[in-house]
N, C-alpha and C positions, 0 to 999 in steps of 0.2 A: 293788633292785626287789623287789616282792612277787610271788610266783608261787604260784598255786593248784595243788595236786596232786590229780589225779583217780584214782579206782579203777583205771582202765585203765592208768595209768602205774605205780601201785604193783604191779599184777599183772604187767605186762610186766617190770618190774624184778626181781621175785622168781621168776618162772617161766622157767627157761632154755630151755624148749621153745616159749615164746611167740614168734610171728613178729616181734614188736617188741622182743624182749629186748636185742639188741645196740644198737639205737638208744636204748632206755630207759637202758641202763647208761651209754652215752656222755653222754647229757644229764644224768643224775644226777651223774656225776663232775664234769662242767662246772659244774653248779649248786653242788655242795659246795665246789668250788675258788673260786667267785666270792663275791660279797657279797650274794647274793639271800636274802630271807626266804621260807621255804617255809611255805605255809599250806594247811590242809585243814579239813574240817568233821567233826564227830562222826558225821554221817550217812554220809559217805564211809568212815569207819572201820568202821561197822557193816557196810556193803556189802563192804568189803575183807576184813574178818574172815570173814564168811560165805563169800565166794568162795574164799578161801585154805583155809579149814577143809574145805569140801566137796570141793575138788579135790586138796588136798595134805596135809590133816591138821593137827592141832594144832601140830605142830612148825613148820610154815610160819608159823602165826599167832604163835608165840613169837619167831621170827626177826624178823618184822615189828614186833612190839611192842618187842623189845629193841634191835634194830639200826637200824631206820628211824625209828620214831616219836619217839625222843628228838631228832631233827633237825628236827621239824615243829612248827609252832605250830598247835594245834587250836582252832578256833572252835566253841563250842557253840551250837547253833541254839535260838533262843528263839521265842516265838509270833509276834513281829514279822517273822521270816524265814519261819517255817513257813507261816503263812496265805497270803501272796502266792505262795509256791512251789506250794501245792496249787491255788490259783486259776490259776496259769500252766500247770500240768499239765492241768487240766480244759479251759482255753481252747485249748491246743495240740491236744488230741484226737489225739495220736500214740501208737500202740501201743508203739513202741520207745523213747519218751522216758520216763525214770523220774522219780519224785519226787526221788530223790537228785540227778539232773541239775538239776532245777529249783531245788532248795535250793542247789546249788553256784552257779548263776547269780546267785541272790539274795545269797548271801554275798559273792561277788565284787563285785557292784555296790555293796552296802552298804559294803564295805571299800575300794572304789576300786582293786580288783585288775583289771588288764587282760590279764594273761598267764596261761596255764594249761598245765601239763605234762599232756598227755592224748593218747590215740589215739582219742578219741570225737569224731566229726564234729559233734555237736550244739553244741559250744562255738564252733566257727567260724561256724556258722549264727547264733549269738547275737551275733556281732561281736567275740568275744574273740581275742586273739593266741594261736595254738596253738603249743606247743613239743613236739616238733620240727616 
């Protein structure tokens, strides 16, 4: 099964002080031991790099780049995904919904991905199966 991985999951996995770290670690180990294909977008990577670097420094980014990303299939966003994502963001008119979230929804729909490793409630609101 294909599973999309969101910034919130990456962050919880890498930050031991995060309230979701233990859950994230257990899910991550389970996914690695299974036959799931893990997918994310380059927009999620930009968001994750920025968050990790601002909160934990470049060494955290290096760990992410070297230890986590080799296990992930990265889909690069093209204009056909970007445009409807921006339109979705504008139509939603929600202050706490990000462009990265909207891009993630579009990537998942375009790729037929129904499950997402996340701690962000917006994915469930969009009808995706949320892990954990």
